N, CA, C, O and the ligand as a Tripos MOL2 file, in Angstrom:
@<TRIPOS>MOLECULE
protein
  265   263    67     0     0
PROTEIN
NO_CHARGES

@<TRIPOS>ATOM
      1 N           0.8440   -1.1970    0.0000 N.3       1 MET1
      2 CA          0.0000    0.0000    0.0000 C.3       1 MET1
      3 C           0.8770    1.2450    0.0000 C.2       1 MET1
      4 O           1.8590    1.3300    0.7380 O.2       1 MET1
      5 N           0.5210    2.1720   -0.8100 N.am      2 ASP2
      6 CA          1.2560    3.4300   -0.9070 C.3       2 ASP2
      7 C           0.8140    4.3570    0.2100 C.2       2 ASP2
      8 O          -0.3420    4.7790    0.2510 O.2       2 ASP2
      9 N           1.7330    4.6770    1.1220 N.am      3 ASP3
     10 CA          1.3270    5.4930    2.2650 C.3       3 ASP3
     11 C           1.1180    6.9560    1.9000 C.2       3 ASP3
     12 O           0.7060    7.7550    2.7410 O.2       3 ASP3
     13 N           1.4020    7.3120    0.6440 N.am      4 LYS4
     14 CA          1.1230    8.6790    0.2220 C.3       4 LYS4
     15 C          -0.3540    8.8570   -0.1090 C.2       4 LYS4
     16 O          -0.8510    9.9800   -0.1990 O.2       4 LYS4
     17 N          -1.0460    7.7440   -0.2880 N.am      5 LYS5
     18 CA         -2.4740    7.8300   -0.5570 C.3       5 LYS5
     19 C          -3.2280    7.8310    0.7670 C.2       5 LYS5
     20 O          -3.0520    6.9390    1.5970 O.2       5 LYS5
     21 N          -4.0420    8.8090    0.9450 N.am      6 GLU6
     22 CA         -4.7630    8.9780    2.1940 C.3       6 GLU6
     23 C          -6.2500    9.0480    1.8800 C.2       6 GLU6
     24 O          -6.6730    9.8200    1.0180 O.2       6 GLU6
     25 N          -7.0370    8.2470    2.5750 N.am      7 THR7
     26 CA         -8.4760    8.2630    2.3270 C.3       7 THR7
     27 C          -9.0090    9.6840    2.4430 C.2       7 THR7
     28 O          -8.7140   10.4060    3.3950 O.2       7 THR7
     29 N          -9.7940   10.0590    1.4570 N.am      8 CYS8
     30 CA        -10.3110   11.4240    1.4030 C.3       8 CYS8
     31 C         -11.3440   11.6380    2.5070 C.2       8 CYS8
     32 O         -12.3580   10.9440    2.5810 O.2       8 CYS8
     33 N         -11.0510   12.6300    3.3690 N.am      9 ARG9
     34 CA        -12.0000   12.8970    4.4540 C.3       9 ARG9
     35 C         -13.2350   13.6410    3.9520 C.2       9 ARG9
     36 O         -14.3070   13.5620    4.5530 O.2       9 ARG9
     37 N         -13.0760   14.3510    2.8620 N.am     10 ARG10
     38 CA        -14.1970   15.1360    2.3410 C.3      10 ARG10
     39 C         -15.3430   14.2250    1.8970 C.2      10 ARG10
     40 O         -16.5130   14.5630    2.0760 O.2      10 ARG10
     41 N         -15.0040   13.0690    1.3170 N.am     11 CYS11
     42 CA        -16.0390   12.1870    0.7770 C.3      11 CYS11
     43 C         -16.0080   10.8240    1.4360 C.2      11 CYS11
     44 O         -16.7150    9.9130    1.0060 O.2      11 CYS11
     45 N         -15.1910   10.6690    2.4810 N.am     12 ALA12
     46 CA        -15.0720    9.4050    3.2090 C.3      12 ALA12
     47 C         -14.6960    8.2570    2.2830 C.2      12 ALA12
     48 O         -15.0900    7.1120    2.5070 O.2      12 ALA12
     49 N         -13.9340    8.5690    1.2460 N.am     13 GLY13
     50 CA        -13.4510    7.5290    0.3510 C.3      13 GLY13
     51 C         -14.4190    7.1160   -0.7370 C.2      13 GLY13
     52 O         -14.1430    6.1860   -1.4940 O.2      13 GLY13
     53 N         -15.5560    7.8010   -0.8250 N.am     14 THR14
     54 CA        -16.5410    7.4320   -1.8460 C.3      14 THR14
     55 C         -16.2190    8.0400   -3.2030 C.2      14 THR14
     56 O         -16.6150    7.5050   -4.2390 O.2      14 THR14
     57 N         -15.4980    9.1630   -3.1950 N.am     15 GLY15
     58 CA        -15.2030    9.8360   -4.4500 C.3      15 GLY15
     59 C         -16.3350   10.7120   -4.9490 C.2      15 GLY15
     60 O         -16.2240   11.3500   -5.9950 O.2      15 GLY15
     61 N         -17.4370   10.7400   -4.1870 N.am     16 ALA16
     62 CA        -18.5970   11.5260   -4.5890 C.3      16 ALA16
     63 C         -18.6560   12.8420   -3.8240 C.2      16 ALA16
     64 O         -18.1650   12.9520   -2.7010 O.2      16 ALA16
     65 N         -19.2570   13.8160   -4.4460 N.am     17 PHE17
     66 CA        -19.3880   15.1300   -3.8160 C.3      17 PHE17
     67 C         -20.5050   15.0730   -2.7890 C.2      17 PHE17
     68 O         -21.6710   14.8700   -3.1270 O.2      17 PHE17
     69 N         -20.1270   15.2560   -1.5130 N.am     18 ILE18
     70 CA        -21.0840   15.1350   -0.4110 C.3      18 ILE18
     71 C         -21.2230   16.4770    0.2920 C.2      18 ILE18
     72 O         -20.2290   17.1590    0.5400 O.2      18 ILE18
     73 N         -22.4230   16.8450    0.6030 N.am     19 THR19
     74 CA        -22.6280   18.1150    1.3020 C.3      19 THR19
     75 C         -23.0370   17.9130    2.7500 C.2      19 THR19
     76 O         -22.8730   18.8180    3.5680 O.2      19 THR19
     77 N         -23.5680   16.7370    3.0820 N.am     20 ARG20
     78 CA        -23.9780   16.5150    4.4720 C.3      20 ARG20
     79 C         -24.1160   15.0260    4.7460 C.2      20 ARG20
     80 O         -24.1230   14.2030    3.8310 O.2      20 ARG20
     81 N         -24.2270   14.7000    6.0420 N.am     21 ILE21
     82 CA        -24.4760   13.3190    6.4460 C.3      21 ILE21
     83 C         -25.9010   13.2460    6.9890 C.2      21 ILE21
     84 O         -26.2840   14.0180    7.8690 O.2      21 ILE21
     85 N         -26.6680   12.3170    6.4590 N.am     22 GLU22
     86 CA        -28.0550   12.1900    6.8890 C.3      22 GLU22
     87 C         -28.2930   10.7510    7.3190 C.2      22 GLU22
     88 O         -28.1130    9.8250    6.5280 O.2      22 GLU22
     89 N         -28.7000   10.5600    8.5850 N.am     23 ASN23
     90 CA        -28.9060    9.2140    9.1290 C.3      23 ASN23
     91 C         -27.6720    8.3360    8.9350 C.2      23 ASN23
     92 O         -27.7730    7.1410    8.6560 O.2      23 ASN23
     93 N         -26.5090    8.9580    9.0880 N.am     24 GLY24
     94 CA        -25.2700    8.2210    8.9750 C.3      24 GLY24
     95 C         -24.8440    7.9240    7.5490 C.2      24 GLY24
     96 O         -23.8300    7.2610    7.3320 O.2      24 GLY24
     97 N         -25.6170    8.4140    6.5610 N.am     25 LYS25
     98 CA        -25.2530    8.1680    5.1640 C.3      25 LYS25
     99 C         -24.9190    9.4840    4.4680 C.2      25 LYS25
    100 O         -25.5870   10.4990    4.6700 O.2      25 LYS25
    101 N         -23.8830    9.4470    3.6530 N.am     26 PRO26
    102 CA        -23.4990   10.6660    2.9510 C.3      26 PRO26
    103 C         -24.5360   11.0680    1.8990 C.2      26 PRO26
    104 O         -25.0170   10.2470    1.1190 O.2      26 PRO26
    105 N         -24.8580   12.3600    1.9110 N.am     27 LYS27
    106 CA        -25.8130   12.8800    0.9250 C.3      27 LYS27
    107 C         -25.1790   14.0740    0.2330 C.2      27 LYS27
    108 O         -24.3390   14.7630    0.8100 O.2      27 LYS27
    109 N         -25.5720   14.3060   -0.9630 N.am     28 GLY28
    110 CA        -25.0330   15.4660   -1.6520 C.3      28 GLY28
    111 C         -25.6630   15.6310   -3.0100 C.2      28 GLY28
    112 O         -26.5160   14.8420   -3.4160 O.2      28 GLY28
    113 N         -25.2390   16.6560   -3.7050 N.am     29 PRO29
    114 CA        -25.8060   16.9300   -5.0220 C.3      29 PRO29
    115 C         -25.2880   15.9930   -6.1070 C.2      29 PRO29
    116 O         -25.6930   16.0920   -7.2660 O.2      29 PRO29
    117 N         -24.3890   15.0810   -5.7270 N.am     30 GLY30
    118 CA        -23.8430   14.1820   -6.7330 C.3      30 GLY30
    119 C         -22.6250   14.7850   -7.3970 C.2      30 GLY30
    120 O         -22.1660   15.8590   -7.0090 O.2      30 GLY30
    121 N         -22.1090   14.1090   -8.3790 N.am     31 GLY31
    122 CA        -20.9060   14.5880   -9.0300 C.3      31 GLY31
    123 C         -19.6640   14.0450   -8.3520 C.2      31 GLY31
    124 O         -19.7240   13.1470   -7.5120 O.2      31 GLY31
    125 N         -18.5520   14.6110   -8.7390 N.am     32 ILE32
    126 CA        -17.2600   14.0990   -8.2950 C.3      32 ILE32
    127 C         -16.6920   14.9720   -7.1930 C.2      32 ILE32
    128 O         -16.7450   16.2000   -7.2580 O.2      32 ILE32
    129 N         -16.1470   14.3150   -6.1800 N.am     33 CYS33
    130 CA        -15.5190   15.0400   -5.0720 C.3      33 CYS33
    131 C         -14.3390   15.8570   -5.5930 C.2      33 CYS33
    132 O         -13.4260   15.3180   -6.2180 O.2      33 CYS33
    133 N         -14.3690   17.1700   -5.3270 N.am     34 PHE34
    134 CA        -13.2850   18.0240   -5.8500 C.3      34 PHE34
    135 C         -12.0110   17.8690   -5.0520 C.2      34 PHE34
    136 O         -10.9360   18.2410   -5.5230 O.2      34 PHE34
    137 N         -12.1140   17.3220   -3.8430 N.am     35 ARG35
    138 CA        -10.9210   17.1730   -3.0100 C.3      35 ARG35
    139 C         -10.0000   16.0690   -3.5190 C.2      35 ARG35
    140 O          -8.7770   16.1870   -3.4440 O.2      35 ARG35
    141 N         -10.5880   15.0090   -4.0320 N.am     36 CYS36
    142 CA         -9.7820   13.8630   -4.4750 C.3      36 CYS36
    143 C         -10.0050   13.5610   -5.9470 C.2      36 CYS36
    144 O          -9.4870   12.5710   -6.4620 O.2      36 CYS36
    145 N         -10.7720   14.4080   -6.6310 N.am     37 ALA37
    146 CA        -11.0600   14.2260   -8.0550 C.3      37 ALA37
    147 C         -11.7500   12.8970   -8.3120 C.2      37 ALA37
    148 O         -11.5700   12.3040   -9.3750 O.2      37 ALA37
    149 N         -12.5390   12.4200   -7.3520 N.am     38 GLY38
    150 CA        -13.3390   11.2150   -7.5440 C.3      38 GLY38
    151 C         -12.6030    9.9200   -7.2680 C.2      38 GLY38
    152 O         -13.1580    8.8370   -7.4540 O.2      38 GLY38
    153 N         -11.3330   10.0200   -6.8160 N.am     39 LYS39
    154 CA        -10.5530    8.8060   -6.5770 C.3      39 LYS39
    155 C         -10.9000    8.1520   -5.2460 C.2      39 LYS39
    156 O         -10.7770    6.9360   -5.0990 O.2      39 LYS39
    157 N         -11.3370    8.9580   -4.2700 N.am     40 GLY40
    158 CA        -11.6430    8.4180   -2.9510 C.3      40 GLY40
    159 C         -10.4570    8.5070   -2.0020 C.2      40 GLY40
    160 O         -10.5780    8.2270   -0.8100 O.2      40 GLY40
    161 N          -9.3120    8.8990   -2.5430 N.am     41 TYR41
    162 CA         -8.1370    9.1020   -1.6970 C.3      41 TYR41
    163 C          -7.3820   10.3140   -2.2360 C.2      41 TYR41
    164 O          -7.5750   10.7310   -3.3790 O.2      41 TYR41
    165 N          -6.5310   10.8610   -1.3980 N.am     42 GLN42
    166 CA         -5.7730   12.0340   -1.8100 C.3      42 GLN42
    167 C          -4.2930   11.7210   -1.8880 C.2      42 GLN42
    168 O          -3.7350   11.0600   -1.0120 O.2      42 GLN42
    169 N          -3.6720   12.2000   -2.9370 N.am     43 THR43
    170 CA         -2.2280   12.0610   -3.0940 C.3      43 THR43
    171 C          -1.5730   13.3980   -2.7610 C.2      43 THR43
    172 O          -2.2550   14.3700   -2.4370 O.2      43 THR43
    173 N          -0.2510   13.4370   -2.8440 N.am     44 ASP44
    174 CA          0.4440   14.6960   -2.5940 C.3      44 ASP44
    175 C          -0.0450   15.7850   -3.5310 C.2      44 ASP44
    176 O          -0.1940   16.9390   -3.1280 O.2      44 ASP44
    177 N          -0.2940   15.4190   -4.7850 N.am     45 ALA45
    178 CA         -0.7620   16.4040   -5.7650 C.3      45 ALA45
    179 C          -2.1220   16.9510   -5.3620 C.2      45 ALA45
    180 O          -2.3870   18.1460   -5.4960 O.2      45 ALA45
    181 N          -2.9800   16.0700   -4.8680 N.am     46 ASP46
    182 CA         -4.3010   16.5260   -4.4210 C.3      46 ASP46
    183 C          -4.1670   17.4610   -3.2230 C.2      46 ASP46
    184 O          -4.8620   18.4720   -3.1300 O.2      46 ASP46
    185 N          -3.2600   17.1080   -2.3050 N.am     47 HIS47
    186 CA         -3.0550   17.9450   -1.1200 C.3      47 HIS47
    187 C          -2.5980   19.3430   -1.5280 C.2      47 HIS47
    188 O          -3.0640   20.3460   -0.9870 O.2      47 HIS47
    189 N          -1.6730   19.3920   -2.4970 N.am     48 LYS48
    190 CA         -1.1760   20.6880   -2.9430 C.3      48 LYS48
    191 C          -2.3110   21.5040   -3.5510 C.2      48 LYS48
    192 O          -2.4430   22.6960   -3.2740 O.2      48 LYS48
    193 N          -3.1220   20.8650   -4.3720 N.am     49 ARG49
    194 CA         -4.2270   21.5700   -5.0070 C.3      49 ARG49
    195 C          -5.2180   22.0760   -3.9560 C.2      49 ARG49
    196 O          -5.7040   23.2040   -4.0320 O.2      49 ARG49
    197 N          -5.5060   21.2190   -2.9760 N.am     50 ASN50
    198 CA         -6.4600   21.6010   -1.9440 C.3      50 ASN50
    199 C          -5.9160   22.7140   -1.0550 C.2      50 ASN50
    200 O          -6.6490   23.6160   -0.6490 O.2      50 ASN50
    201 N          -4.6110   22.6370   -0.7570 N.am     51 ASP51
    202 CA         -4.0010   23.6880    0.0580 C.3      51 ASP51
    203 C          -4.1060   25.0240   -0.6610 C.2      51 ASP51
    204 O          -4.3980   26.0450   -0.0400 O.2      51 ASP51
    205 N          -3.8680   25.0190   -1.9670 N.am     52 TYR52
    206 CA         -3.9620   26.2400   -2.7520 C.3      52 TYR52
    207 C          -5.4010   26.7470   -2.7400 C.2      52 TYR52
    208 O          -5.6560   27.9400   -2.5700 O.2      52 TYR52
    209 N          -6.3200   25.8290   -2.9220 N.am     53 TYR53
    210 CA         -7.7380   26.2010   -2.9300 C.3      53 TYR53
    211 C          -8.1310   26.8600   -1.6120 C.2      53 TYR53
    212 O          -8.7650   27.9160   -1.5980 O.2      53 TYR53
    213 N          -7.7440   26.2180   -0.4970 N.am     54 ASP54
    214 CA         -8.1080   26.7360    0.8200 C.3      54 ASP54
    215 C          -7.4610   28.0920    1.0930 C.2      54 ASP54
    216 O          -8.0500   28.9560    1.7410 O.2      54 ASP54
    217 N          -6.2400   28.2620    0.5890 N.am     55 ALA55
    218 CA         -5.4890   29.4710    0.8930 C.3      55 ALA55
    219 C          -5.8560   30.6440   -0.0090 C.2      55 ALA55
    220 O          -5.7290   31.8000    0.3960 O.2      55 ALA55
    221 N          -6.3100   30.3580   -1.2270 N.am     56 HIS56
    222 CA         -6.5250   31.4410   -2.1830 C.3      56 HIS56
    223 C          -7.9440   31.5170   -2.7330 C.2      56 HIS56
    224 O          -8.5520   32.5870   -2.7440 O.2      56 HIS56
    225 N          -8.4660   30.3940   -3.1850 N.am     57 ILE57
    226 CA         -9.7670   30.4250   -3.8610 C.3      57 ILE57
    227 C         -10.9030   30.6230   -2.8680 C.2      57 ILE57
    228 O         -11.7570   31.4910   -3.0560 O.2      57 ILE57
    229 N         -10.9120   29.8130   -1.8090 N.am     58 MET58
    230 CA        -12.0050   29.8910   -0.8440 C.3      58 MET58
    231 C         -12.1160   31.2700   -0.1860 C.2      58 MET58
    232 O         -13.2170   31.8190   -0.1350 O.2      58 MET58
    233 N         -11.0140   31.8550    0.3220 N.am     59 PRO59
    234 CA        -11.1330   33.1930    0.9250 C.3      59 PRO59
    235 C         -11.6400   34.2230   -0.0700 C.2      59 PRO59
    236 O         -12.4230   35.1010    0.2930 O.2      59 PRO59
    237 N         -11.2040   34.1260   -1.3210 N.am     60 ALA60
    238 CA        -11.6370   35.0850   -2.3350 C.3      60 ALA60
    239 C         -13.1370   34.9520   -2.5730 C.2      60 ALA60
    240 O         -13.8250   35.9550   -2.7660 O.2      60 ALA60
    241 N         -13.6410   33.7370   -2.5610 N.am     61 ARG61
    242 CA        -15.0710   33.5300   -2.7570 C.3      61 ARG61
    243 C         -15.8590   34.0650   -1.5650 C.2      61 ARG61
    244 O         -16.9040   34.6960   -1.7220 O.2      61 ARG61
    245 N         -15.3350   33.7970   -0.3760 N.am     62 VAL62
    246 CA        -16.0280   34.2490    0.8300 C.3      62 VAL62
    247 C         -16.1070   35.7710    0.8430 C.2      62 VAL62
    248 O         -17.1020   36.3450    1.2850 O.2      62 VAL62
    249 N         -15.0510   36.4210    0.3570 N.am     63 MET63
    250 CA        -15.0200   37.8860    0.3490 C.3      63 MET63
    251 C         -15.7300   38.4670   -0.8600 C.2      63 MET63
    252 O         -15.8550   39.6840   -0.9950 O.2      63 MET63
    253 N         -16.2000   37.5730   -1.7490 N.am     64 GLY64
    254 CA        -16.9480   38.0500   -2.9060 C.3      64 GLY64
    255 C         -16.0820   38.6190   -4.0160 C.2      64 GLY64
    256 O         -16.5640   39.3850   -4.8510 O.2      64 GLY64
    257 N         -14.7960   38.2490   -4.0320 N.am     65 LEU65
    258 CA        -13.8880   38.7720   -5.0580 C.3      65 LEU65
    259 C         -14.0270   38.0420   -6.3770 C.2      65 LEU65
    260 O         -13.7620   38.6050   -7.4390 O.2      65 LEU65
    261 N         -14.4460   36.7770   -6.3090 N.am     66 ILE66
    262 CA        -14.6220   36.0080   -7.5430 C.3      66 ILE66
    263 C         -15.9610   35.2970   -7.5050 C.2      66 ILE66
    264 O         -16.3120   34.5900   -8.4500 O.2      66 ILE66
    265 ZN        -12.9980   12.9010   -1.9560 Zn       67 ZN67
@<TRIPOS>BOND
     1     1     2 1
     2     2     3 1
     3     3     4 2
     4     3     5 am
     5     5     6 1
     6     6     7 1
     7     7     8 2
     8     7     9 am
     9     9    10 1
    10    10    11 1
    11    11    12 2
    12    11    13 am
    13    13    14 1
    14    14    15 1
    15    15    16 2
    16    15    17 am
    17    17    18 1
    18    18    19 1
    19    19    20 2
    20    19    21 am
    21    21    22 1
    22    22    23 1
    23    23    24 2
    24    23    25 am
    25    25    26 1
    26    26    27 1
    27    27    28 2
    28    27    29 am
    29    29    30 1
    30    30    31 1
    31    31    32 2
    32    31    33 am
    33    33    34 1
    34    34    35 1
    35    35    36 2
    36    35    37 am
    37    37    38 1
    38    38    39 1
    39    39    40 2
    40    39    41 am
    41    41    42 1
    42    42    43 1
    43    43    44 2
    44    43    45 am
    45    45    46 1
    46    46    47 1
    47    47    48 2
    48    47    49 am
    49    49    50 1
    50    50    51 1
    51    51    52 2
    52    51    53 am
    53    53    54 1
    54    54    55 1
    55    55    56 2
    56    55    57 am
    57    57    58 1
    58    58    59 1
    59    59    60 2
    60    59    61 am
    61    61    62 1
    62    62    63 1
    63    63    64 2
    64    63    65 am
    65    65    66 1
    66    66    67 1
    67    67    68 2
    68    67    69 am
    69    69    70 1
    70    70    71 1
    71    71    72 2
    72    71    73 am
    73    73    74 1
    74    74    75 1
    75    75    76 2
    76    75    77 am
    77    77    78 1
    78    78    79 1
    79    79    80 2
    80    79    81 am
    81    81    82 1
    82    82    83 1
    83    83    84 2
    84    83    85 am
    85    85    86 1
    86    86    87 1
    87    87    88 2
    88    87    89 am
    89    89    90 1
    90    90    91 1
    91    91    92 2
    92    91    93 am
    93    93    94 1
    94    94    95 1
    95    95    96 2
    96    95    97 am
    97    97    98 1
    98    98    99 1
    99    99   100 2
   100    99   101 am
   101   101   102 1
   102   102   103 1
   103   103   104 2
   104   103   105 am
   105   105   106 1
   106   106   107 1
   107   107   108 2
   108   107   109 am
   109   109   110 1
   110   110   111 1
   111   111   112 2
   112   111   113 am
   113   113   114 1
   114   114   115 1
   115   115   116 2
   116   115   117 am
   117   117   118 1
   118   118   119 1
   119   119   120 2
   120   119   121 am
   121   121   122 1
   122   122   123 1
   123   123   124 2
   124   123   125 am
   125   125   126 1
   126   126   127 1
   127   127   128 2
   128   127   129 am
   129   129   130 1
   130   130   131 1
   131   131   132 2
   132   131   133 am
   133   133   134 1
   134   134   135 1
   135   135   136 2
   136   135   137 am
   137   137   138 1
   138   138   139 1
   139   139   140 2
   140   139   141 am
   141   141   142 1
   142   142   143 1
   143   143   144 2
   144   143   145 am
   145   145   146 1
   146   146   147 1
   147   147   148 2
   148   147   149 am
   149   149   150 1
   150   150   151 1
   151   151   152 2
   152   151   153 am
   153   153   154 1
   154   154   155 1
   155   155   156 2
   156   155   157 am
   157   157   158 1
   158   158   159 1
   159   159   160 2
   160   159   161 am
   161   161   162 1
   162   162   163 1
   163   163   164 2
   164   163   165 am
   165   165   166 1
   166   166   167 1
   167   167   168 2
   168   167   169 am
   169   169   170 1
   170   170   171 1
   171   171   172 2
   172   171   173 am
   173   173   174 1
   174   174   175 1
   175   175   176 2
   176   175   177 am
   177   177   178 1
   178   178   179 1
   179   179   180 2
   180   179   181 am
   181   181   182 1
   182   182   183 1
   183   183   184 2
   184   183   185 am
   185   185   186 1
   186   186   187 1
   187   187   188 2
   188   187   189 am
   189   189   190 1
   190   190   191 1
   191   191   192 2
   192   191   193 am
   193   193   194 1
   194   194   195 1
   195   195   196 2
   196   195   197 am
   197   197   198 1
   198   198   199 1
   199   199   200 2
   200   199   201 am
   201   201   202 1
   202   202   203 1
   203   203   204 2
   204   203   205 am
   205   205   206 1
   206   206   207 1
   207   207   208 2
   208   207   209 am
   209   209   210 1
   210   210   211 1
   211   211   212 2
   212   211   213 am
   213   213   214 1
   214   214   215 1
   215   215   216 2
   216   215   217 am
   217   217   218 1
   218   218   219 1
   219   219   220 2
   220   219   221 am
   221   221   222 1
   222   222   223 1
   223   223   224 2
   224   223   225 am
   225   225   226 1
   226   226   227 1
   227   227   228 2
   228   227   229 am
   229   229   230 1
   230   230   231 1
   231   231   232 2
   232   231   233 am
   233   233   234 1
   234   234   235 1
   235   235   236 2
   236   235   237 am
   237   237   238 1
   238   238   239 1
   239   239   240 2
   240   239   241 am
   241   241   242 1
   242   242   243 1
   243   243   244 2
   244   243   245 am
   245   245   246 1
   246   246   247 1
   247   247   248 2
   248   247   249 am
   249   249   250 1
   250   250   251 1
   251   251   252 2
   252   251   253 am
   253   253   254 1
   254   254   255 1
   255   255   256 2
   256   255   257 am
   257   257   258 1
   258   258   259 1
   259   259   260 2
   260   259   261 am
   261   261   262 1
   262   262   263 1
   263   263   264 2
@<TRIPOS>SUBSTRUCTURE
     1 MET1         2 RESIDUE 1 A MET
     2 ASP2         6 RESIDUE 1 A ASP
     3 ASP3        10 RESIDUE 1 A ASP
     4 LYS4        14 RESIDUE 1 A LYS
     5 LYS5        18 RESIDUE 1 A LYS
     6 GLU6        22 RESIDUE 1 A GLU
     7 THR7        26 RESIDUE 1 A THR
     8 CYS8        30 RESIDUE 1 A CYS
     9 ARG9        34 RESIDUE 1 A ARG
    10 ARG10       38 RESIDUE 1 A ARG
    11 CYS11       42 RESIDUE 1 A CYS
    12 ALA12       46 RESIDUE 1 A ALA
    13 GLY13       50 RESIDUE 1 A GLY
    14 THR14       54 RESIDUE 1 A THR
    15 GLY15       58 RESIDUE 1 A GLY
    16 ALA16       62 RESIDUE 1 A ALA
    17 PHE17       66 RESIDUE 1 A PHE
    18 ILE18       70 RESIDUE 1 A ILE
    19 THR19       74 RESIDUE 1 A THR
    20 ARG20       78 RESIDUE 1 A ARG
    21 ILE21       82 RESIDUE 1 A ILE
    22 GLU22       86 RESIDUE 1 A GLU
    23 ASN23       90 RESIDUE 1 A ASN
    24 GLY24       94 RESIDUE 1 A GLY
    25 LYS25       98 RESIDUE 1 A LYS
    26 PRO26      102 RESIDUE 1 A PRO
    27 LYS27      106 RESIDUE 1 A LYS
    28 GLY28      110 RESIDUE 1 A GLY
    29 PRO29      114 RESIDUE 1 A PRO
    30 GLY30      118 RESIDUE 1 A GLY
    31 GLY31      122 RESIDUE 1 A GLY
    32 ILE32      126 RESIDUE 1 A ILE
    33 CYS33      130 RESIDUE 1 A CYS
    34 PHE34      134 RESIDUE 1 A PHE
    35 ARG35      138 RESIDUE 1 A ARG
    36 CYS36      142 RESIDUE 1 A CYS
    37 ALA37      146 RESIDUE 1 A ALA
    38 GLY38      150 RESIDUE 1 A GLY
    39 LYS39      154 RESIDUE 1 A LYS
    40 GLY40      158 RESIDUE 1 A GLY
    41 TYR41      162 RESIDUE 1 A TYR
    42 GLN42      166 RESIDUE 1 A GLN
    43 THR43      170 RESIDUE 1 A THR
    44 ASP44      174 RESIDUE 1 A ASP
    45 ALA45      178 RESIDUE 1 A ALA
    46 ASP46      182 RESIDUE 1 A ASP
    47 HIS47      186 RESIDUE 1 A HIS
    48 LYS48      190 RESIDUE 1 A LYS
    49 ARG49      194 RESIDUE 1 A ARG
    50 ASN50      198 RESIDUE 1 A ASN
    51 ASP51      202 RESIDUE 1 A ASP
    52 TYR52      206 RESIDUE 1 A TYR
    53 TYR53      210 RESIDUE 1 A TYR
    54 ASP54      214 RESIDUE 1 A ASP
    55 ALA55      218 RESIDUE 1 A ALA
    56 HIS56      222 RESIDUE 1 A HIS
    57 ILE57      226 RESIDUE 1 A ILE
    58 MET58      230 RESIDUE 1 A MET
    59 PRO59      234 RESIDUE 1 A PRO
    60 ALA60      238 RESIDUE 1 A ALA
    61 ARG61      242 RESIDUE 1 A ARG
    62 VAL62      246 RESIDUE 1 A VAL
    63 MET63      250 RESIDUE 1 A MET
    64 GLY64      254 RESIDUE 1 A GLY
    65 LEU65      258 RESIDUE 1 A LEU
    66 ILE66      262 RESIDUE 1 A ILE
    67 ZN67       265 GROUP 0 **** ****
């Protein structure tokens, strides 16, 4: 097993885009988890992309810049 692969916490390894947990089951609008690109686990490349997103894209959206 490659220890660089880490189960995606955003989608609990399902690879699906989840917005909430309902009765212990993941629910969401469907589509692919953007955190792991639908793989269900995150690699170093995914971590880098997510770190960039959290540091730059998300704050800009929250502030209404984009
Ligand atoms: Zn995921």
